[in-house]
N, C-alpha and C positions, 0 to 999 in steps of 0.2 A: 398628326400622328406620324412618327418616323417609320418609313417603310423598311421591312426586313430586307437586308441586302441580299439574302439568299433568293428572294423572289424577283424575277427578272423576265421580261417578255421573251418568249421563245423565238428562235430564229426561223424555224421550219414548221409552218402550219398554214392551213387554208381556212378562211372564214366561210361559214355556211349560214344558214338562216338562224342566227342565235347560237348555234353550236359551232364547234371548230373541228377540223380534222388535223391531227398531229401527223406530220410527215418526217419526224425525226427517225423513226424506225419502221420496219415493214409491217408492224401491227396496224399502223395508220388508223389509230383509234379516233372515232368520232366522240367528242367530249361535250356533254351538255353543260349549260351554265351552272357554275358552282361545283361541278364534278371534276374528277381526275380520270386519266386514262388507265390502262392496264397496269402500268408500272407504279402509279401513284405519285410520280414526281412532277407531273405536268397538270396544271389546273386551268380550267376555263374561268377567267375572272372578267366579268363584264364584256364578254364576247371576244376576249383576247386570250390566247394560250400563254401561260406563264410557267417557266421552270421554277420549282420550289427548292432546288438544290444547288444553285449557283454558289460554288465555294463551300458547300456544306459537306465537310470532309469527315468521314466516319472512321477511317483508319489510315495509318501511315507506317511504312516499313522501309528499311534499307537492306538490300540483298545484292548478291552477285546477279548479273543479268541472266545467268544460266538458270536462275530460279524461276524465270517467267513461264516456260523455258524458251529462251532464245540462245541458241548455241553458235550461230554464225554471225552474230551482230555484236560488235564491240566486245569480244570475249574477255572475260575477267573483270569487266568494269563494274562499278557500284552504281546501282540504280535506286532512286527514291520512288517509292510507289505510293499513290494516293487513291482513295476510293470515296464514293458517296454511298447512297442507300438504294436498295431494290434491284430489280432486273426485269427484262422484257421476255425472259424464258421462265419455265417452271420445271427445270430438270430435277427429278426426284432424288438424284444422288449428290446434289450440290452439298458440299461440306462447309459452305460459308453462309448458312441460312440466316445467321444473325445479321449479315449485311444484305444478302441477296433477297431475302424475304422481309426486309426491314422497312417497308413503306410506312409503317406506323411510326417509325423513328425519324422520318423526314423533319429537318429543322433542329435535330438534337446533336448534330455533329459540331466540330470546331470550325468556325468560319475562317476561311483562308483565301485571301486574295492571290492572284497570280504572282504578285511581287513577294508574297509570303512564301510561295513555293520556291522561288529563286533563292530566298534566304535559307531555306532548309537544305537545298542542294549544296550551297556553299558551306553551311555549318557541318554537314555530314560528309563532306568530301566526296560527293557523288559526281558521276559523269553524265547522267541523264535522268529523265523522268518517265515513269510508266504509270498509266492509269489502268487499274486492275481491281481485283478482289470482288467487286460487283461489276455489272456491265458498264463499261466506260462511255457508251453512247449516251447514257443518261446525264453525263456531265459535259455534254457537247459544248454549250455556250461558254463554260469556264475554260475548256480546252482551247477553244478558238481564240480566247484572249491570252492564255498562258503560253501556248506553243511559240508564237512569234517572239515573245519576250525572252523565252529560254534559248531559242535558236540564236538570237542576237548575242547572247553571252557564251555561245559555243557548246551548249548542252544538246544531247540528242533527245528525241521523244518517241514513245511507242505506246501502243494500246494492246491490252490483252482482252480479246473480245470474242463474243459468240458470232460475230459477223452479220448481225441482223439489222444493221443500220440501213437507212435509205441511201440510194445512190447520191442524193444531194448532200447528205451528211458526210459521206465518205469523201466526196470531192472537196467539200469545205475543209475537212481535216487535212487532207493532202495539200491543199493550197495554203494552209496556215502553218505548215512546217512539220507535219507528222512524218516520221522516218521509217517506222517499222510496225507491223501488225503480227501478233500471234493470233491465229483464228482457230477456234474449235470446230472441227467437223465431228459432230456428236453422234453420228451414225448414218445409216441409210435413210431413205425417204420415210419408211414406216416408223423407224425408231425415233426419229426427230419429231415426227408428227405426234406420235403416241406419248412420248415422254417429255417433250419440250414444248409441245403446242405450237410448232413452227414448221415452215416450209424450207427444207434444206437446200432447195434450188436457189433460193435467195442468198444463202450463205456462199454457195459455190460462185454465184454471179459476183459477189463482192470480193471473193478471193481473187478471181480472175481480174477484176477491175483494179484491185490493189496492185497487182503486178503491172498492169498497164500504166498505172499512175506513177510507177517507179518506186513503190514502197518495197522494203524487204519483207518477205512473207515466210513464216513458218507455220506449220499445221500441227495441231494436237488432236488425237482421238483417245478418249478414255475408254479402256477395254473393260466393259461391265459384263460380268457373266450373265448369260441368257438374254442380253440386250444387244451388245455390240461385239460379241466374241466369235460370231460365226465366220467361217472362211469367206463366204459369199459377201458379207458386209465389209469385212476388212479388205478383201481383194478389190471390191468395187471402189472403195475410197482410194486405195493405192493406185489403181488404174486411172482414176480421174485426176489424181495429182500429177501423174506422169503425162497424161494427155493434155490437161488444161493449164497446169502451172509449171510443168517442166521437171525433169529428173533431178535437178539440183535443188529443188525445194525440200528443205528438211521436213521429215514427218516424225513426230514423237507419238509413240503408242504407250500410253501411261496406264499403269494398273489402277483399277478402282480399289481403293482401300477403305472399307467402311469405318466411319467415325460417328457412331450412333449419338454422341453428345452434340454433334454439329449437323448431321444430315437432315435434309428437309423431310422427305417421306419415303426414303428408299433404304432398306437395311439388308441388302443382299450380301452374299459372301464376297470375300476379296478375290480379285483375279490373281491366280497363282503365277509365280515367275515363269513357269512353262508356257502359260497362255500368252503373256506379253512377248516372250522370246519367239513363239510361233508367229505372232503378229509381225514382229520385226522381220522374220524371214520371208513373210508374204510380201512385205515392202521391197525387200531386196529382190525377190522373185519377179516383181513387176519392174525391175531395173531402176528403182529409185536409188540415188547415190548415197543419201544420208538418211538413215533410219535409226531412231533411238528408242530404247525401251526404258521407261521410267517407273519408279515406284519401289525398286529394289536396288541395293548397292551391287556393283559389279561392273563388268566391262561393256555393258550394252549402251553406255553413254559416250563411249569413245568415238572420235572421228577417224575414219580410215580413208586412205586414198582410194577412190573408186577405180583407179587404173591398175595399181600394183598391190594394194592392200596394206601399204605402210601405215603404221600408227602415227597419226599427225597431231591429235589433241587427246591427251589422256586425262579423263575426269575421274575423280575419286569419290568415294562415298556414294551419295545419291545423284551425282553428276554436277553438283555445284559447290561442293565444299572446297575443292582445291583442284587445280589443273596444271598440266605441263603442256606447253605450246611448242611444237617442234618444227615450225616452218620458217622461222625468221621473218624478215620484213617483206619478203617477196610473195607470200601467200601461195607458195607452190610446194608440191611434194619434194622434199629434198632428195628422194631416191629417183623418181622418174620425171619430175618437172611438171606434172599436171597442175594446172591452176585450180585453186580451191576457192569457192565463193565465200569470202569473209568480208563483212562490212566493217570498216574501221580498223584501227590498229589495236592489237591486243594489249591489255594491261596484265603483265606477266604474273604479278602477285597481287593478292587481295585478301582481306579478312573475310571470314565467314560472316554473312549478313546478320545485322542486329535488327530485331523487329520491336515495334511498340505500337500501341493503339490509343487513340483518343476516344474518350467516352466509351469504355469497354462495357 
């Protein structure tokens, strides 16, 4: 019998007495023979833990990197995004439930080898790869094969993550060529425990460790009315970014916009523009240098010089449709000379991203 190429022995697990403990993420599921863990993508087969989703790609898209959102990382570049199925969180407001709650679809994606990803990057004139849409930690083994190959060809790599991977997984990713992470801080301790079923301290630990490993880090918090919209919650997050990650770490406070046709199990009201604007001001009030408010068109996605207030990067629409970069090659404010943290040279013009999905 020909083995399904999507099924491959997992890299991170411990053998117990017949069962196995997955150490890919902080759920650290103990998986009995023939069973899968919480995410449904790893299965105990004859006492060995196997990933079921190696190269099992559920969706592909081409976007500007600002769509991730990563605003200080290769600005204006085109990024190819791939995903697999399922998630290790259970956020009720997730608007990609088709992918994130899609454990039953494991094996139904388009099989893609790392070499195939390289071909897609070339075909679509992209500058790098992002693993997103569902939790990228679940595609760990594929990423560890793909990232070195892409780096050799000059492409960047990033993951858009809830930050709940194990320290071992994070170190492996960094060692194989991961360049940047966008990490969701989904709320304070109570909100993350209640709505995501997780321990937010593990997420903060991985954010700090990502910085220590030399990765570029940007933080996103979705402002959900009656869940993460309190001043105490938002100020607490902003304060910890300042203290633990540094004032130059970008913080994106994005409005929750209900999409009832996609949402998992949360159908609250949208966060009004005044709410995300107030969250942005909380970030600036905690002396963060780069705070962006997403979800509504307007000036809240612009980058200003933290020293003199000069407009440095003007983003139009929702922040990723088109931008004007006003710093030149020196990455300094042209007015006062302050150095601005930008990774990579900007791509001054780009097309609005084109998206498509396999097996919709």
